[in-house]
MIPA-907099 format. One line per field, with one value per residue (C-alpha): y, x, z; residue in three letters. Coordinates in Angstrom, 1 decimal, decimal comma. Layout:
N
c2 Y	... .
c1 X	... .
c3 Z	... .
rest ALA	... .
//
This chain:
399
c2 323,9	322,9	319,8	318,1	317,7	314,5	313,9	314,5	314,4	314,1	314,9	314,3	315,5	314,5	311,4	311,7	309,7	310,6	309,3	309,9	311,9	313,3	316,1	315,2	312,1	313,8	312,5	314,1	310,7	307,8	305,5	308,3	308,2	308,1	306,5	308,1	304,9	304,6	307,2	306,6	305,8	308,4	311,2	314,3	315,2	318,5	317,3	318,8	318,0	319,4	319,3	319,1	319,2	319,7	323,3	322,5	322,3	324,5	325,8	323,5	323,0	324,3	322,1	320,0	317,9	314,2	311,7	308,0	305,0	306,9	304,5	303,4	303,5	300,6	297,8	298,2	297,4	294,1	294,1	294,5	294,1	291,0	289,3	289,2	286,8	284,8	283,2	280,4	280,0	277,0	275,0	276,8	280,8	282,5	286,2	287,5	290,8	292,9	295,8	296,4	298,2	298,5	301,6	303,4	301,7	300,8	298,1	295,2	292,5	289,6	286,8	283,4	281,2	278,3	277,2	279,2	278,4	281,9	285,2	288,3	291,9	293,9	297,7	298,8	302,4	304,9	305,5	301,9	301,1	298,0	295,2	292,7	290,4	288,9	286,6	285,1	284,2	282,2	282,9	286,2	287,9	289,1	291,5	292,9	295,1	297,4	300,4	302,2	300,6	297,6	296,8	294,9	293,0	291,1	290,0	287,6	290,4	292,0	295,6	296,7	299,2	301,0	301,6	303,3	300,9	301,6	301,7	299,4	296,7	293,3	290,5	289,8	286,9	286,6	284,3	284,6	286,5	289,9	289,5	290,1	291,5	293,0	294,0	295,5	294,9	298,1	300,1	302,4	299,3	298,8	296,1	296,6	294,9	294,9	293,6	294,6	292,9	295,6	298,6	300,0	299,3	300,3	299,6	296,6	297,4	296,8	295,2	295,2	293,1	293,7	290,7	289,6	286,7	285,6	283,5	282,9	279,9	280,5	280,2	282,0	283,9	283,1	285,5	285,5	288,4	290,3	289,7	288,0	284,5	284,7	283,9	286,2	284,3	286,0	284,6	287,6	288,1	290,2	292,9	291,8	289,5	287,7	286,8	283,0	282,1	279,3	277,5	279,4	278,6	282,1	280,7	279,7	282,1	281,3	283,3	281,6	280,1	278,0	276,6	273,2	273,7	272,4	271,8	273,6	272,7	275,3	275,3	277,6	277,3	279,0	279,2	277,7	280,2	277,7	276,2	278,9	276,9	273,4	273,2	269,7	271,0	270,8	273,9	275,7	274,5	274,8	273,3	273,9	271,8	274,0	276,9	278,6	278,6	276,6	275,3	272,6	272,5	270,0	271,3	267,4	266,2	268,4	267,1	267,0	269,9	272,1	274,8	277,6	276,6	279,9	279,4	276,7	276,2	273,7	273,1	270,4	269,4	267,0	268,0	270,8	272,2	274,0	275,2	277,2	277,9	274,5	272,7	271,2	269,0	267,6	266,1	264,2	263,9	267,2	268,1	265,3	263,8	265,1	263,8	265,7	266,6	268,5	272,2	275,1	275,8	278,9	281,9	283,5	284,6	288,3	288,3	288,0	291,2	293,5	292,4	291,4	288,9	286,7	287,0	284,8	283,4	279,8	278,8	275,2	274,8	271,1	268,0	268,2	271,4	274,6	277,8	279,7	283,0	285,6	287,0	286,3	288,4	289,9	290,4	288,5	285,0	282,0	278,3	275,4	271,7	269,5	266,1	266,9	268,6	265,7	268,4	272,1	273,9	277,5	279,8	280,4	283,9	286,7	290,0 .
c1 -63,4	-61,0	-59,0	-61,9	-63,9	-66,2	-67,2	-67,1	-69,9	-69,0	-71,6	-71,6	-74,9	-77,6	-75,7	-73,9	-71,8	-70,8	-67,7	-66,2	-62,9	-60,1	-58,0	-55,2	-54,4	-53,1	-56,0	-59,5	-61,1	-60,2	-59,3	-57,9	-60,9	-64,8	-66,5	-69,5	-71,4	-74,2	-73,3	-73,8	-70,9	-70,0	-71,9	-69,9	-70,8	-70,1	-68,5	-68,3	-66,8	-68,7	-67,0	-68,7	-67,9	-69,7	-70,5	-72,1	-71,3	-68,8	-69,0	-68,9	-65,6	-64,9	-66,7	-64,7	-66,0	-65,9	-66,5	-66,6	-66,3	-65,7	-66,3	-63,7	-65,2	-63,0	-61,0	-57,1	-54,9	-53,2	-50,3	-46,8	-48,4	-48,6	-50,9	-50,0	-53,0	-55,8	-58,7	-60,7	-63,9	-65,0	-63,6	-64,6	-64,7	-61,7	-60,6	-57,0	-55,5	-52,2	-51,1	-52,0	-49,7	-46,0	-45,8	-47,6	-49,7	-53,2	-54,8	-55,8	-58,7	-59,4	-62,1	-62,2	-65,2	-63,5	-61,1	-58,2	-58,0	-58,8	-59,2	-61,2	-60,3	-63,1	-63,4	-62,3	-63,1	-60,7	-57,6	-57,5	-53,9	-51,9	-53,8	-51,9	-54,3	-57,9	-60,1	-63,5	-65,9	-68,0	-68,4	-70,3	-68,4	-64,8	-62,6	-59,5	-56,8	-53,9	-52,2	-55,2	-58,1	-60,6	-62,2	-65,5	-67,7	-70,9	-71,5	-68,4	-66,3	-68,1	-68,7	-66,4	-66,8	-64,0	-63,5	-60,9	-59,6	-56,1	-52,5	-50,1	-52,6	-51,0	-53,2	-56,9	-59,0	-62,7	-64,2	-67,5	-69,5	-69,4	-66,5	-62,9	-59,6	-56,7	-53,0	-50,0	-46,2	-44,5	-43,7	-46,4	-48,8	-52,0	-54,3	-58,0	-61,6	-64,9	-67,9	-70,2	-68,5	-66,0	-68,1	-66,4	-63,2	-61,9	-58,5	-57,5	-57,2	-54,1	-50,9	-51,3	-48,4	-47,6	-48,6	-47,1	-49,9	-52,9	-55,8	-59,1	-61,5	-64,9	-63,1	-59,8	-57,4	-53,7	-50,8	-47,3	-45,4	-43,3	-39,5	-40,2	-40,4	-44,0	-47,2	-50,1	-53,3	-56,9	-60,1	-62,3	-61,8	-58,8	-60,1	-57,4	-54,2	-51,4	-47,9	-47,2	-43,5	-42,2	-38,9	-36,6	-33,1	-32,5	-32,6	-36,0	-38,6	-42,4	-44,1	-47,6	-50,1	-53,2	-55,7	-57,4	-61,0	-63,4	-60,0	-57,6	-54,6	-52,9	-49,7	-47,0	-44,5	-41,7	-37,8	-34,9	-32,3	-29,6	-30,8	-29,2	-26,1	-27,2	-30,7	-31,1	-32,7	-36,4	-38,6	-39,4	-42,7	-44,4	-47,7	-50,0	-53,0	-54,5	-55,3	-52,1	-51,4	-48,3	-46,4	-43,8	-41,2	-42,1	-39,6	-38,3	-41,5	-41,2	-39,9	-35,8	-34,9	-38,2	-36,1	-37,8	-41,2	-43,2	-47,2	-49,7	-53,4	-55,6	-59,0	-60,2	-59,7	-56,9	-55,5	-52,9	-50,7	-47,5	-45,7	-42,5	-41,1	-41,4	-41,5	-44,7	-45,8	-48,9	-50,3	-53,3	-53,1	-53,4	-49,7	-47,9	-46,6	-45,8	-45,2	-43,3	-45,7	-45,2	-44,8	-46,1	-43,4	-45,0	-46,1	-43,2	-43,7	-44,4	-41,5	-39,5	-40,7	-40,9	-40,9	-44,2	-43,8	-46,5	-48,5	-51,3	-50,8	-51,9	-55,7	-56,9	-60,8	-60,8	-58,6	-57,6	-58,0	-55,2	-54,6	-51,4	-50,9	-47,9	-46,6	-44,3	-42,5	-46,0	-47,6	-49,9	-49,8	-51,9	-51,5	-54,1	-54,2	-57,3	-55,3	-53,9	-50,5	-49,7	-49,6	-50,1	-51,5	-51,1	-54,2	-54,8	-56,1	-55,3	-57,2 .
c3 200,1	202,8	203,4	205,1	201,9	202,3	198,7	194,9	192,6	188,9	186,2	182,5	180,9	183,4	184,7	188,0	190,2	194,0	195,8	199,1	198,9	200,9	199,2	201,4	199,7	196,5	194,3	193,5	194,5	197,0	193,9	192,0	189,5	189,4	186,4	185,3	183,6	181,2	178,9	175,2	172,7	170,3	172,1	173,3	176,8	179,0	182,4	185,8	189,4	192,5	196,0	199,3	203,1	206,2	205,4	202,0	198,4	196,6	193,2	190,2	188,3	184,8	182,5	180,0	177,2	177,0	174,4	175,8	173,7	170,3	167,4	164,9	161,4	160,5	162,0	163,2	160,3	161,1	158,8	160,6	164,2	166,3	168,8	172,5	173,8	173,1	175,0	173,4	175,4	173,1	170,9	167,6	169,2	169,9	170,5	170,0	170,9	170,7	168,3	164,7	162,0	162,3	164,3	166,8	169,7	168,0	169,8	167,6	168,3	166,0	166,4	165,1	164,7	163,3	166,5	165,1	161,5	160,4	162,4	161,4	162,3	164,5	165,2	168,5	169,9	168,9	171,0	172,0	173,0	172,7	174,2	176,5	177,8	177,2	178,9	177,7	180,5	177,9	174,1	174,6	177,2	176,9	178,7	177,1	178,9	177,9	179,2	181,3	179,3	179,6	176,4	177,1	174,8	175,1	171,7	171,2	170,1	167,3	169,2	172,2	174,8	176,5	179,9	182,1	184,6	185,9	184,8	182,8	182,6	181,3	182,8	183,7	185,2	185,8	188,4	186,9	184,3	186,5	188,9	187,1	188,4	186,2	187,1	185,7	186,4	186,2	189,3	188,6	187,6	189,7	190,6	190,0	190,3	188,7	189,9	186,7	183,9	183,5	183,3	186,2	188,1	191,6	193,1	195,1	198,7	201,0	199,3	195,5	194,0	190,5	188,4	185,0	184,6	186,6	186,2	188,2	188,9	190,8	194,1	193,9	191,4	191,7	189,9	189,2	191,2	189,1	189,6	192,9	194,1	195,1	194,1	194,7	195,9	196,2	197,5	196,8	193,1	193,3	196,0	198,4	197,9	199,8	198,7	199,1	198,5	196,6	196,4	193,9	193,3	191,6	188,1	187,7	186,5	186,5	183,7	183,1	185,7	184,9	187,5	186,8	186,9	189,7	191,9	194,2	192,2	189,9	187,8	187,1	184,4	183,0	182,1	183,9	182,9	183,2	180,2	178,2	178,9	179,4	176,7	177,9	181,3	181,8	182,4	185,7	187,2	190,1	191,6	194,3	195,7	198,4	196,1	196,1	199,8	199,3	196,4	195,4	192,8	190,1	187,5	187,1	186,0	182,6	179,4	178,9	176,6	177,6	179,7	177,9	178,4	178,6	178,6	180,1	179,8	181,6	179,8	182,3	185,9	185,0	181,5	181,2	178,0	178,1	175,3	174,4	171,2	169,3	172,4	174,1	176,9	178,2	181,6	182,2	185,8	187,1	186,5	188,2	185,1	181,7	178,4	175,4	172,5	169,4	169,9	167,5	165,0	163,2	165,6	167,5	170,8	171,3	174,1	170,8	169,4	172,7	176,0	177,2	180,2	181,0	177,7	177,1	174,0	174,5	175,0	175,2	175,1	175,5	175,9	172,2	171,0	171,6	169,7	169,9	168,7	168,4	165,2	162,0	159,2	157,9	160,9	163,7	163,2	164,7	164,9	166,1	167,0	167,0	167,9	171,3	169,9	167,8	165,0	164,7	161,8	160,7	160,4	156,7	157,3	159,7	159,4 .
rest UNK	UNK	UNK	UNK	UNK	UNK	UNK	UNK	UNK	UNK	UNK	UNK	UNK	UNK	UNK	UNK	UNK	UNK	UNK	UNK	UNK	UNK	UNK	UNK	UNK	UNK	UNK	UNK	UNK	UNK	UNK	UNK	UNK	UNK	UNK	UNK	UNK	UNK	UNK	UNK	UNK	UNK	UNK	UNK	UNK	UNK	UNK	UNK	UNK	UNK	UNK	UNK	UNK	UNK	UNK	UNK	UNK	UNK	UNK	UNK	UNK	UNK	UNK	UNK	UNK	UNK	UNK	UNK	UNK	UNK	UNK	UNK	UNK	UNK	UNK	UNK	UNK	UNK	UNK	UNK	UNK	UNK	UNK	UNK	UNK	UNK	UNK	UNK	UNK	UNK	UNK	UNK	UNK	UNK	UNK	UNK	UNK	UNK	UNK	UNK	UNK	UNK	UNK	UNK	UNK	UNK	UNK	UNK	UNK	UNK	UNK	UNK	UNK	UNK	UNK	UNK	UNK	UNK	UNK	UNK	UNK	UNK	UNK	UNK	UNK	UNK	UNK	UNK	UNK	UNK	UNK	UNK	UNK	UNK	UNK	UNK	UNK	UNK	UNK	UNK	UNK	UNK	UNK	UNK	UNK	UNK	UNK	UNK	UNK	UNK	UNK	UNK	UNK	UNK	UNK	UNK	UNK	UNK	UNK	UNK	UNK	UNK	UNK	UNK	UNK	UNK	UNK	UNK	UNK	UNK	UNK	UNK	UNK	UNK	UNK	UNK	UNK	UNK	UNK	UNK	UNK	UNK	UNK	UNK	UNK	UNK	UNK	UNK	UNK	UNK	UNK	UNK	UNK	UNK	UNK	UNK	UNK	UNK	UNK	UNK	UNK	UNK	UNK	UNK	UNK	UNK	UNK	UNK	UNK	UNK	UNK	UNK	UNK	UNK	UNK	UNK	UNK	UNK	UNK	UNK	UNK	UNK	UNK	UNK	UNK	UNK	UNK	UNK	UNK	UNK	UNK	UNK	UNK	UNK	UNK	UNK	UNK	UNK	UNK	UNK	UNK	UNK	UNK	UNK	UNK	UNK	UNK	UNK	UNK	UNK	UNK	UNK	UNK	UNK	UNK	UNK	UNK	UNK	UNK	UNK	UNK	UNK	UNK	UNK	UNK	UNK	UNK	UNK	UNK	UNK	UNK	UNK	UNK	UNK	UNK	UNK	UNK	UNK	UNK	UNK	UNK	UNK	UNK	UNK	UNK	UNK	UNK	UNK	UNK	UNK	UNK	UNK	UNK	UNK	UNK	UNK	UNK	UNK	UNK	UNK	UNK	UNK	UNK	UNK	UNK	UNK	UNK	UNK	UNK	UNK	UNK	UNK	UNK	UNK	UNK	UNK	UNK	UNK	UNK	UNK	UNK	UNK	UNK	UNK	UNK	UNK	UNK	UNK	UNK	UNK	UNK	UNK	UNK	UNK	UNK	UNK	UNK	UNK	UNK	UNK	UNK	UNK	UNK	UNK	UNK	UNK	UNK	UNK	UNK	UNK	UNK	UNK	UNK	UNK	UNK	UNK	UNK	UNK	UNK	UNK	UNK	UNK	UNK	UNK	UNK	UNK	UNK	UNK	UNK	UNK	UNK	UNK	UNK	UNK	UNK	UNK	UNK	UNK	UNK	UNK	UNK	UNK	UNK	UNK	UNK	UNK	UNK	UNK	UNK	UNK	UNK	UNK	UNK	UNK	UNK	UNK	UNK	UNK	UNK .
//
């Protein structure tokens, strides 16, 4: 084959996929990979690649063996591990992900059916890395990401399929049950999209901003660009992105973003690093009312002393919660005015265990119910509120 290769066909067993290719790009496929979908979990396949150009097809590659979705025989042990993210699509159903055991990088998935009061370990495919984000479009359909892996469930977290998605993924959001986007924030991270509920993934085109946190509504996706004073906005489920600047004095660091359902408003919260020397300062906060096209600094609306606010969740079109370590605030008018509420005092945020910027440790399913996850001295930990953060209770069972 010469440098004018037109296509590559990857075949595993009797299933094949053909993609356009250009060997000059430095990759065997235009996006760096091809996904052969529809294979059976736990079955070993012989896989080959065949290249073709205008002159015809070349010889097939040497066959290699592949084992998709090797099934773990038991859940990942959770003792000594930690939660990084949680998603609660209903007031009772929650999925929390992170890392199990005290060493290694074993991905951890736990499911709650009682609003965060208890969590139960679920088996994950062998080789699952530490998971850093999860989103549930409804009580049955969730996607969790970490490393180059996307885990997909269609039964509320009881079983998971693993798919190759990208590199260094740390954030994920969905505009509907099939169209989602995921991103990473390291220099070799990538932004990818799926249109089939996470079974196959492709790189976003054009400018791919490294995102530490992202969220999607039915109309738009908004992310926080790593280490830059920019938001990232996509109107096509993450296929393409644009950077939008916001006012930044060099001390305010947005870490979490949430959009209010059925509106064009989104809110970013984070930390004002000047609070290290002046702990009376409010948290960093920015708001948009035009789907992320422009942003206003509303930090002064956050309570005094909340400078380390790290997470935000907006369960309705006008209600939002923000939390930090033992501090909290809520808004009932779409983020214009915030009142101080009790913050969770139990789970430590995973940032205190290792650097996981923008981790999605807060999820609120209604105007009165929220779940926060993290870790304590024993391992993964969680707290929940059912009274609009008037008080928080610790989960009584993890794992």
